[in-house]
C-alpha positions as CSV (number, residue, x, y, z in Angstrom):
1,X,9.7,54.0,4.6
2,X,10.6,53.1,8.1
3,X,11.3,49.5,9.1
4,X,8.6,48.0,11.3
5,X,9.0,44.6,13.4
6,X,5.3,43.6,13.6
7,X,4.7,42.4,9.8
8,X,3.6,38.7,10.9
9,X,1.0,40.1,13.7
10,X,-1.4,41.9,10.8
11,X,-1.6,44.6,13.6
12,X,-1.8,48.5,12.6
13,X,1.3,49.3,11.1
14,X,0.3,53.1,10.7
15,X,-2.8,54.9,11.8
16,X,-4.5,58.4,11.4
17,X,-7.9,59.4,12.9
18,X,-9.0,62.5,11.0
19,X,-12.1,64.4,12.9
20,X,-14.3,65.9,10.6
21,X,-17.3,67.2,12.0
22,X,-19.6,64.5,13.0
23,X,-17.8,61.8,11.2
24,X,-14.3,60.5,11.7
25,X,-12.0,59.2,9.0
26,X,-9.6,56.6,10.2
27,X,-6.7,55.3,8.0
28,X,-4.9,52.3,9.0
29,X,-2.0,50.9,7.1
30,X,-1.6,46.8,7.9
31,X,0.2,44.3,6.7
32,X,-0.8,40.8,4.7
33,X,0.9,37.3,6.1
34,X,3.2,37.7,2.8
35,X,4.4,41.4,4.1
36,X,1.9,43.3,1.8
37,X,1.0,46.7,2.9
38,X,-2.7,47.7,2.4
39,X,-4.5,50.6,3.7
40,X,-8.2,50.7,5.3
41,X,-10.4,54.0,5.0
42,X,-13.0,53.5,7.9
43,X,-15.9,56.5,8.3
44,X,-17.3,56.0,11.6
45,X,-20.6,58.6,12.4
46,X,-22.1,58.5,15.2
47,X,-26.0,58.0,15.8
48,X,-29.1,57.7,18.2
49,X,-30.8,54.5,17.7
50,X,-34.4,54.7,19.0
51,X,-35.1,50.7,18.9
52,X,-31.8,50.3,21.1
53,X,-32.2,53.6,23.0
54,X,-28.2,54.4,23.1
55,X,-25.7,56.0,20.4
56,X,-24.4,53.9,18.1
57,X,-21.7,54.0,15.3
58,X,-22.1,53.7,11.8
59,X,-19.0,52.1,10.0
60,X,-18.2,52.0,6.5
61,X,-15.2,50.7,5.2
62,X,-12.9,50.3,2.3
63,X,-9.9,48.2,1.4
64,X,-7.2,49.6,-0.6
65,X,-4.3,47.5,-2.2
66,X,-0.7,48.6,-3.1
67,X,-1.4,47.7,-6.8
68,X,-4.1,50.3,-6.8
69,X,-2.7,52.9,-4.6
70,X,-2.0,54.8,-8.0
71,X,-5.4,54.7,-9.3
72,X,-7.1,55.6,-6.3
73,X,-5.2,58.4,-5.4
74,X,-5.5,59.5,-9.1
75,X,-9.4,59.3,-9.2
76,X,-9.6,61.0,-5.7
77,X,-7.4,64.2,-7.1
78,X,-9.4,64.0,-10.0
79,X,-12.5,64.2,-8.0
80,X,-11.0,67.3,-6.1
81,X,-9.9,69.0,-9.0
82,X,-13.7,68.7,-10.8
83,X,-14.9,70.3,-7.1
84,X,-12.0,73.4,-6.9
85,X,-12.5,74.1,-11.0
86,X,-16.0,72.5,-12.2
87,X,-13.9,71.3,-15.4
88,X,-13.6,67.6,-15.9
89,X,-9.7,66.3,-16.2
90,X,-8.9,64.0,-19.0
91,X,-9.5,60.2,-18.3
92,X,-6.4,58.5,-17.1
93,X,-5.5,55.4,-19.2
94,X,-3.6,52.6,-17.1
95,X,-1.8,49.6,-17.8
96,X,-3.3,46.5,-16.4
97,X,-1.0,45.1,-13.5
98,X,-1.7,41.3,-11.9
99,X,-0.9,40.3,-8.6
100,X,1.7,37.5,-8.3
101,X,-1.2,35.5,-6.4
102,X,-3.4,35.9,-9.3
103,X,-0.9,34.8,-11.9
104,X,-0.5,32.0,-9.8
105,X,-3.9,31.1,-9.9
106,X,-4.8,31.6,-13.4
107,X,-1.7,29.3,-14.2
108,X,-2.8,26.3,-12.0
109,X,-6.7,26.5,-13.7
110,X,-4.9,26.4,-17.0
111,X,-3.0,23.4,-15.9
112,X,-6.3,21.5,-14.1
113,X,-8.2,19.2,-16.7
114,X,-11.5,20.4,-17.0
């Protein structure tokens, strides 16, 4: 992976727009304050709003964090495979992976008196 200089600005590190008919999908890689990368996937669709009498964009966004990349990718691959073959792929089993920040929060909760 190439290095980049804007890690603390929280700006897009990488962006790709994919036009697909009436929809556009945006794939944006961003960086948290802790220098962790994550991906946002945005679906944008232009439509006419009669009440406003103008075109507006409906947007739907999901956030993907690094600890979920592999599971998300496999789920998407399984869905594509099912569409192509009509066969249900075998279910995958994953070990639970916890973020360091989640572990810190859990230990603080356990240490605090009730």
